C-alpha positions, 0 to 999 in steps of 0.5 A: 244535536249530538254528532254521531259516530259514524265509525260503526254502521249496522243496518237494521230495522228499529226496535223498542229492544233498543229502549230500557224496559221501562220505557217499552209500551207493551210486549206485544209492540216489542214482540212485532219489533224483534220479530220482524227486521229488515236489512235495507232500513239506514240505522246507525249505532255508537258505542254509547247506545242505539242513535236511530237515523230515520230520516233516510227513510222512504215509503217502502221503509214506512211500509215495513215499519207499519207492518213491523208494529202491526199497523199494516192496515194504515199503509195506504193511509199514510201513502194518501197523505204523503207520508213517504219520508222519514222527515214526515214521519217524525213530524206527526202529531196526534192531531195529524193522525185524528186528521189522517183518519186513525180513529181508534185511540189505542192505535193513535196512542201506540203510533204516537208513542213509537213515533216519539220514541224514534224522534228521541232516538234521532235526537229530536225534541221528545214529545213536543210533537204531540202536544196540542198547541191550542191547548199549550197556549190556553195552559200559558195563559192560564199559568201567567194569569195565576202568575199575575194574580199572586201579584195583584193587590188584594183590594183597591180602594178609592177615597174622597177627601176629607172636608175642605173650607170650600165644602162650607163656603163656596165663596172661597173659590173667588180668591183660593185657588181650588188646589190649596183649599185645606181641611176644616177641624171637622175634615181633619177628624174625617180623615184620622177616622177614615185611617182608623176604619182602613187600619182595621179593615187592612191590619198589618197588610201592606199598602201604597198610596197614590194621592192627588196633589191638591192640598186637601187629598194631601192633607187626608192621606197625611192623617189617614197615614198616621194609622199605619207603620212605616214598614207597611207603606210601600210607597207614597205617589203624588199624581197629577192625574187623580186632582180634581176637575178643572174649573177655572182658575177662580170662580165668579160667585155670581156665575156660579148658579148659572154654571151648575144649572147648565152643568145639569142640564147637559150632564156632568160627564159633557159639560165643560166649564169655560176655563176648565174641563169636561167630565170627559177630560177626567175620564180620559186621565182615569184611563191612562192612570188605570195603565199605570196602575196595572203597570204596577200591579203586574210587577207586585209593586202595590203590596196587599193594597192599593189606595187612591185618596182623590175627589168625588168626580174622580171616583165615580169616573174611575169606577165607570171607566173600570167596570165599563158602566154607560154614562147614564149610570155614572150621571145616576151615581151620587157624589161621594160624601166626604172621607167615603171609601169605595173598596174594590176586592180581587176575586179568583176568577181575577176580577175585582168585586165591588163590595161597597153599596154606593148611593144613586138614583136607581 
C-alpha cells in the first residue's frame, strides 16, 4: 500500500462524488452520498485525490454510511452479524451478504459496488473480495485444462513390431535370446508398408517415437522411419519398459506346450514364467511408462503424435491400463498382428478415443 500524505486531513463521509463519473453506479446513489455527510468519520485526503481510510470506522460510522446509501433497512442485520468495524466492512463479499440475508439482487449489487469503491480508495485490492473462490478455482482448472489440451498430441498410436524369425519358428528361442531376434524378409515389407500408412495418416505433422529396445522393434522403427522427413521427428527414444514380456533367458522347446497350456488355464495376466515375468509385471511397467509419457505430453514434447513401437502383450496392457479396463476384458482381447496399429485420438473433452476396432472374444 502506498504511504498516505498525513499533512492534510479533512473529516467527511465518503461519497461516490469523489470517484470519476464513469465509475458512479447511478445518480441516485450519488445524490444520497452527497446529501448526507457526517463530520465524525475519519478521512484522509491528499493533494492527488481522496484516499479514504475506512479501517477506523466503528458501528456508528457504518450506520451513517447505510443511511447515506439508502440501505438503512440493513442496519440491524449488520449489527446482528457483527459488521461493526471498517475492516470487517471492507472484507465483505457478495457471498457474505447473501449469507447475512441480503436477498434482493439489486441491493447486493449496490452494497458490493459501494464497498468495492471504498476498498479501492483505501488501497485494498479491488474486486477480488467479490470473487466466488470455488468458481475462480474452477475457472483456473479449466484454463489449465485447455492449456494442456494445446500441448497434448492429437494421437497416441500403438504399433506391434513386424514379423520376426521367432514368429515363424519357435525353436529359435532355445538358442537366440528374445531381445536379439531379427525381422524376416516379410517383416521388413510389413514395416515399410506400416511406415507408408502412418505417413499417410499423419501427413507433415510432428511425431515422436518411443521404441522397445528389442532388435525386432528397433528394426521395425527404422523401416517405418524411412517414410518421414528428418524435421518431422522430434525425437526417438528407446525405453526398456516397452520391451516384451520376459519369458526367461532361453526356452526349452519340449516344455513350451505345457507352459502355454498352464498359461491359458491361469490367464496371461497372472501367469508367471519360471524365470520371467507375469502379465501383471508388464502392467506395472506400463503404469510407470505412462507417467513419463504424460510428463512429456504436458511439456508439449510429443508434437502432434506419440508413436509406440512395442509388442503385442504390451500394447494390450497399455490399452487396459489407459482405459481402466478390467482383467476379464484384457483376457478376451486378441493379440495384435504384426505391424497392427491401434490409434487413440484426442477429443475436445480431453480424453483419447480408441478409434481402432480391436478383435476380441466378445
